[in-house]
N, C-alpha and C positions, 0 to 999 in steps of 0.2 A: 488504425495500429491495432495489434494482437499481441502477448505474450510472447509468439515465437519470433515476432520482428526485433530489428535492433531498438533499442531505448535511447532514447537522448532526453539531456539535459532542457530545460526550459521552463514556460511558465506553461502548466497544465491546467485542465478542469480535470476536478473528480466527480468519474463516471458513478458515483454513490450518490455523493450531496451537492455536487455542481460548484463546489466551491473553487475560489482559485489558488494554488500554491505551486510554490518555486522547486521542480523536480532538481535534486545535484545528484542524478543516479551514475554520472561521469566524475564525482567527485564525493566518491563515500566515506570521507572522513566527516564531510560536511553535509551528508544527506539528513535530514530527518527522521526517514523512517527504518533507518539503520536501529537506531537507538530503541525501535519499538519490536519488543518481541512476542512474534506471533511462531504457534505450532505448526512444522509443517504442514500435518491435517490441515489446520485450517487454511495456512497460505492454496496450497492445492483447491481447495473450495472457492476461495477468492478466484482463481485462476480460473476456475469454471463460469465462475459466473461475473466477472468482468473482463471489458479487452484492456485495461493500461492501469496505471498507478494509481491508489487509492490515495486519497490527502492523508497525512500524519493525524490528526483528528479522527477521522475515520479508523483507519489502520489503531489508535489506541483504543477507543471505545469497541470496536471488535475484538480485539487482543483482551481488554479487560470480560469483558461477556464469555469470551470462551474461556477463561480463568476462572471466573465464579459459576458458570454452568460445570467444569469438573470440581469443582471444591467441595 
């Protein structure tokens, strides 16, 4: 799967940490990663590094790291 292909919900393995997580992209109100604030430049960088969604824990870690480096 790539970022340009349709993303479907279901059980996935994070391409960064390999942890299993439940993707709910088809139900955004309940999707864990919607609550994580990641800047557009960081999202663009992630799209170049990974072919699929990251787990919420990795997104939080990346968002926190990016926020700390700009502070």
